[in-house]
DOMAR-627555 format. One record per atom (N, C-alpha, C): x, y, z; residue number from 0; atom name. Coordinates in Angstrom, 1 decimal. Layout:
N
- x  y  z  i  at
- X  Y  Z  NUM  CA
...
//
This chain:
82
- x  y  z  i  at
- 63.4  -30.8  -5.1  0  N
- 62.8  -29.6  -5.4  0  CA
- 62.9  -28.8  -3.9  0  C
- 62.7  -27.5  -3.9  1  N
- 62.9  -26.7  -2.8  1  CA
- 62.0  -25.4  -2.9  1  C
- 61.5  -24.9  -1.6  2  N
- 60.6  -23.8  -1.7  2  CA
- 61.5  -22.5  -1.9  2  C
- 61.2  -21.6  -2.8  3  N
- 61.9  -20.3  -3.2  3  CA
- 61.0  -19.1  -3.0  3  C
- 61.8  -18.1  -2.7  4  N
- 61.2  -16.8  -2.7  4  CA
- 60.8  -16.3  -4.0  4  C
- 59.7  -15.5  -4.2  5  N
- 59.3  -15.1  -5.4  5  CA
- 58.5  -13.7  -5.2  5  C
- 58.4  -13.1  -6.5  6  N
- 58.0  -11.6  -6.4  6  CA
- 56.6  -11.6  -5.7  6  C
- 56.4  -11.0  -4.5  7  N
- 55.3  -10.8  -3.9  7  CA
- 55.4  -11.7  -2.5  7  C
- 56.5  -12.3  -2.2  8  N
- 56.6  -12.9  -1.0  8  CA
- 56.6  -12.0  0.2  8  C
- 55.8  -12.3  1.1  9  N
- 55.7  -11.3  2.4  9  CA
- 55.5  -12.0  3.7  9  C
- 56.1  -13.3  3.7  10  N
- 56.2  -14.0  4.9  10  CA
- 57.1  -15.3  4.9  10  C
- 57.6  -15.8  5.9  11  N
- 58.4  -17.1  5.8  11  CA
- 58.1  -17.8  6.9  11  C
- 57.5  -19.2  6.7  12  N
- 57.3  -20.0  7.9  12  CA
- 58.5  -20.8  8.1  12  C
- 58.7  -21.3  9.4  13  N
- 59.7  -22.0  9.9  13  CA
- 61.2  -21.4  9.7  13  C
- 61.2  -20.0  9.6  14  N
- 62.4  -19.4  9.4  14  CA
- 63.5  -19.8  10.4  14  C
- 63.3  -19.9  11.6  15  N
- 64.3  -20.1  12.6  15  CA
- 64.2  -21.5  13.1  15  C
- 63.6  -22.6  12.4  16  N
- 63.3  -23.9  12.7  16  CA
- 64.3  -24.8  12.0  16  C
- 65.4  -25.1  12.3  17  N
- 66.3  -25.8  11.6  17  CA
- 65.9  -27.3  11.2  17  C
- 64.9  -27.8  11.9  18  N
- 64.3  -29.2  11.6  18  CA
- 63.5  -29.2  10.3  18  C
- 63.1  -28.0  9.9  19  N
- 62.2  -27.9  8.8  19  CA
- 62.9  -27.0  7.7  19  C
- 62.5  -27.1  6.5  20  N
- 62.9  -26.1  5.3  20  CA
- 62.1  -24.7  5.6  20  C
- 62.8  -23.7  5.5  21  N
- 62.1  -22.3  5.5  21  CA
- 61.0  -22.4  4.3  21  C
- 59.8  -21.7  4.5  22  N
- 58.9  -21.7  3.5  22  CA
- 58.5  -20.3  3.1  22  C
- 59.2  -19.7  2.2  23  N
- 58.8  -18.4  1.9  23  CA
- 57.2  -18.4  1.2  23  C
- 56.5  -17.5  1.4  24  N
- 55.1  -17.4  1.1  24  CA
- 54.5  -16.2  0.8  24  C
- 53.3  -16.2  0.2  25  N
- 52.6  -14.9  0.1  25  CA
- 51.2  -15.1  0.9  25  C
- 51.0  -14.4  1.9  26  N
- 49.9  -14.3  2.7  26  CA
- 48.8  -13.5  1.9  26  C
- 47.8  -14.1  1.5  27  N
- 46.7  -13.3  0.7  27  CA
- 46.2  -12.3  1.7  27  C
- 46.1  -11.1  1.5  28  N
- 45.6  -10.1  2.4  28  CA
- 44.0  -10.1  2.3  28  C
- 43.3  -10.2  3.4  29  N
- 41.9  -10.3  3.5  29  CA
- 41.3  -11.4  3.1  29  C
- 42.1  -12.6  3.0  30  N
- 41.5  -13.9  2.4  30  CA
- 40.7  -14.5  3.7  30  C
- 39.6  -14.7  3.7  31  N
- 38.8  -15.2  4.7  31  CA
- 39.1  -16.7  5.1  31  C
- 39.8  -17.4  4.1  32  N
- 40.3  -18.8  4.3  32  CA
- 41.6  -18.7  4.8  32  C
- 42.4  -17.6  5.1  33  N
- 43.7  -17.7  5.6  33  CA
- 44.6  -18.1  4.4  33  C
- 44.1  -17.9  3.1  34  N
- 45.0  -18.4  2.1  34  CA
- 46.5  -18.0  2.0  34  C
- 47.5  -18.9  1.9  35  N
- 48.9  -18.7  1.7  35  CA
- 49.3  -19.4  0.4  35  C
- 50.3  -18.7  -0.3  36  N
- 50.8  -19.4  -1.6  36  CA
- 52.3  -19.4  -1.5  36  C
- 52.8  -20.6  -1.9  37  N
- 54.4  -20.8  -2.0  37  CA
- 54.6  -21.3  -3.4  37  C
- 55.9  -21.2  -3.7  38  N
- 56.5  -21.6  -5.0  38  CA
- 57.7  -22.6  -4.7  38  C
- 57.7  -23.7  -5.5  39  N
- 58.7  -24.7  -5.5  39  CA
- 59.5  -24.7  -6.7  39  C
- 61.0  -24.8  -6.6  40  N
- 61.8  -24.9  -7.8  40  CA
- 62.1  -26.4  -8.0  40  C
- 61.9  -26.9  -9.2  41  N
- 62.4  -28.3  -9.3  41  CA
- 63.8  -28.4  -9.9  41  C
- 64.5  -29.4  -9.6  42  N
- 65.9  -29.6  -10.3  42  CA
- 65.6  -30.0  -11.5  42  C
- 66.6  -29.9  -12.6  43  N
- 66.7  -30.4  -13.8  43  CA
- 66.2  -31.7  -14.0  43  C
- 66.6  -32.6  -13.1  44  N
- 66.2  -34.1  -13.3  44  CA
- 64.6  -34.1  -12.8  44  C
- 64.2  -33.4  -11.9  45  N
- 62.8  -33.5  -11.6  45  CA
- 62.0  -33.0  -12.6  45  C
- 62.4  -32.0  -13.5  46  N
- 61.7  -31.5  -14.4  46  CA
- 61.5  -32.5  -15.6  46  C
- 62.6  -33.1  -15.9  47  N
- 62.5  -34.1  -17.0  47  CA
- 61.5  -35.3  -16.4  47  C
- 61.7  -35.8  -15.3  48  N
- 60.8  -36.8  -14.8  48  CA
- 59.4  -36.5  -14.8  48  C
- 59.1  -35.2  -14.5  49  N
- 57.7  -34.8  -14.4  49  CA
- 57.2  -34.7  -15.9  49  C
- 58.1  -34.2  -16.8  50  N
- 57.6  -34.3  -18.1  50  CA
- 57.3  -35.6  -18.7  50  C
- 58.0  -36.5  -18.4  51  N
- 57.8  -38.0  -18.7  51  CA
- 56.7  -38.8  -18.1  51  C
- 56.6  -38.7  -16.8  52  N
- 55.7  -39.2  -16.0  52  CA
- 54.4  -38.5  -15.6  52  C
- 54.4  -37.2  -15.8  53  N
- 53.0  -36.5  -15.5  53  CA
- 52.6  -36.5  -14.1  53  C
- 53.4  -37.0  -13.2  54  N
- 53.0  -37.2  -11.7  54  CA
- 53.9  -36.5  -11.0  54  C
- 53.3  -35.8  -9.9  55  N
- 53.8  -34.9  -8.9  55  CA
- 53.1  -35.4  -7.6  55  C
- 54.0  -36.0  -6.6  56  N
- 53.7  -36.4  -5.4  56  CA
- 53.7  -35.3  -4.3  56  C
- 52.7  -35.4  -3.4  57  N
- 52.7  -34.4  -2.2  57  CA
- 52.5  -35.1  -1.0  57  C
- 53.3  -34.8  0.0  58  N
- 53.3  -35.4  1.4  58  CA
- 52.9  -34.2  2.4  58  C
- 51.9  -34.2  3.1  59  N
- 51.5  -33.4  4.2  59  CA
- 51.8  -33.9  5.6  59  C
- 52.3  -33.1  6.4  60  N
- 52.3  -33.4  7.9  60  CA
- 51.1  -32.8  8.5  60  C
- 50.2  -33.6  8.9  61  N
- 48.9  -33.1  9.6  61  CA
- 49.1  -33.1  11.1  61  C
- 50.1  -33.8  11.8  62  N
- 50.2  -33.8  13.1  62  CA
- 49.0  -34.4  13.9  62  C
- 48.3  -35.3  13.0  63  N
- 47.1  -35.8  13.6  63  CA
- 45.9  -34.9  13.6  63  C
- 45.9  -33.8  12.9  64  N
- 44.9  -33.1  12.9  64  CA
- 44.1  -33.0  11.6  64  C
- 42.9  -32.3  11.5  65  N
- 42.3  -32.4  10.2  65  CA
- 43.1  -31.8  9.0  65  C
- 42.9  -32.4  7.9  66  N
- 43.7  -31.9  6.6  66  CA
- 43.2  -30.8  6.1  66  C
- 43.8  -29.7  6.0  67  N
- 43.4  -28.4  5.3  67  CA
- 43.6  -28.7  3.8  67  C
- 42.4  -28.0  3.0  68  N
- 42.5  -28.0  1.6  68  CA
- 43.9  -27.5  1.0  68  C
- 44.3  -28.3  -0.2  69  N
- 45.6  -28.0  -0.9  69  CA
- 45.1  -28.0  -2.5  69  C
- 46.0  -27.2  -3.0  70  N
- 45.9  -27.0  -4.5  70  CA
- 47.1  -26.8  -5.0  70  C
- 47.4  -27.5  -6.3  71  N
- 48.8  -27.5  -6.9  71  CA
- 48.3  -26.8  -8.2  71  C
- 49.4  -26.0  -8.9  72  N
- 49.2  -25.4  -10.1  72  CA
- 50.7  -25.1  -10.7  72  C
- 50.7  -24.8  -12.1  73  N
- 51.9  -24.3  -12.7  73  CA
- 51.6  -22.8  -13.1  73  C
- 50.5  -22.2  -12.6  74  N
- 50.2  -20.8  -13.0  74  CA
- 50.0  -20.0  -11.6  74  C
- 50.9  -19.1  -11.5  75  N
- 50.7  -18.1  -10.4  75  CA
- 49.5  -17.4  -10.3  75  C
- 49.0  -17.0  -11.5  76  N
- 47.8  -16.2  -11.6  76  CA
- 46.6  -16.9  -11.0  76  C
- 46.6  -18.2  -10.9  77  N
- 45.5  -18.9  -10.3  77  CA
- 45.3  -18.6  -8.8  77  C
- 46.4  -18.1  -8.1  78  N
- 46.5  -17.9  -6.7  78  CA
- 46.6  -16.5  -6.4  78  C
- 47.4  -15.8  -7.2  79  N
- 47.7  -14.3  -6.9  79  CA
- 47.0  -13.5  -7.9  79  C
- 46.1  -12.8  -7.6  80  N
- 45.4  -11.8  -8.6  80  CA
- 46.1  -10.5  -8.5  80  C
- 46.3  -9.9  -9.8  81  N
- 46.9  -8.6  -9.7  81  CA
- 45.8  -7.6  -9.5  81  C
//
């Protein structure tokens, strides 16, 4: 899977850092938590595997700093309110 641009994208992290994937995202204006939202597109095989296993794995690089809260969803509206 890979991160993709979506309607509302207003920033990109790691844009000029070839050692990382660029991460298009939406910085939520006025968020006291500094909330950012990104979208990932699964390949056909990943979609089938997810359908049958119901499991999604997440790896986070903390660089030995405290872990920030994370949430996953299949609904954009849970993160971006109109």
